[in-house]
C-alpha positions in Angstrom: 3.3 8.0 -21.1 0.8 10.3 -19.7 0.7 11.6 -16.1 -1.6 8.8 -14.9 0.7 6.2 -16.2 3.5 7.9 -14.3 1.4 8.0 -11.1 0.7 4.2 -11.5 4.4 3.6 -12.1 5.4 5.4 -8.9 2.7 3.4 -7.0 4.1 0.2 -8.3 7.6 1.3 -7.2 6.3 2.0 -3.7 4.7 -1.5 -3.4 7.7 -3.3 -4.8 10.0 -1.3 -2.5 7.9 -2.2 0.5 8.1 -5.9 -0.4 11.9 -5.6 -0.9 12.3 -4.0 2.5 10.2 -6.8 4.1 12.2 -9.6 2.4 15.5 -8.0 3.4 14.3 -7.7 7.0 14.6 -3.9 7.0 10.9 -3.7 8.1 8.3 -5.9 9.6 4.9 -6.5 8.2 3.4 -4.5 11.1 5.8 -1.5 10.7 4.3 1.9 9.9 6.8 2.4 7.1 5.8 -0.9 5.4 2.1 -0.2 5.7 2.3 3.4 4.5 4.3 2.4 1.5 1.7 -0.2 0.6 -1.2 2.2 1.2 0.4 5.0 -0.8 1.4 2.7 -3.7 -2.1 1.1 -3.9 -3.7 4.6 -3.8 -1.5 5.8 -6.6 -2.3 2.7 -8.7 -6.0 3.3 -8.1 -5.6 6.9 -9.4 -4.0 5.6 -12.5 -6.6 2.9 -12.9 -9.4 5.5 -12.9 -8.1 6.7 -16.3 -6.7 3.4 -17.6 -9.3 1.1 -16.2 -8.7 -2.6 -15.7 -11.3 -4.4 -13.5 -8.9 -7.0 -12.1 -6.2 -4.6 -11.2 -8.7 -2.1 -9.7 -10.2 -4.8 -7.5 -6.9 -6.1 -6.3 -5.8 -2.5 -5.3 -9.1 -2.0 -3.5 -8.5 -5.1 -1.5 -4.9 -4.1 -1.0 -6.0 -0.8 0.5 -8.7 -2.5 2.7 -6.2 -5.0 4.1 -3.5 -2.4 4.7 -6.0 -0.1 6.5 -7.0 -3.2 8.7 -3.4 -3.7 9.6 -2.9 -0.1 10.5 -6.0 -0.1 12.7 -4.9 -3.3 14.3 -1.5 -2.0 15.1 -3.0 1.3 16.4 -5.3 -0.5 18.7 -2.4 -2.8 19.9 -0.2 0.2 20.6 -3.0 2.0 22.5 -3.6 -1.1 24.6 0.1 -1.5 25.5 0.3 2.1 26.8 -2.4 1.7 29.4 
């Protein structure tokens, strides 16, 4: 395994761990921890896919990142609105 495969492997662990935490009610889908694990994992997978390219996997990670960023922005706006 080269370094990029290891990076992708770590990214996969982050995403699976985030999903495990969600399923065991240790986080919610709007928690910062859940979102950052997903974002980090998808980003690491994108890095590995730049070297070991697969179009389907690349596209799903791009959408994963976009959806996660949307969730982070939504939660940020919600928290800003509740502090006023």
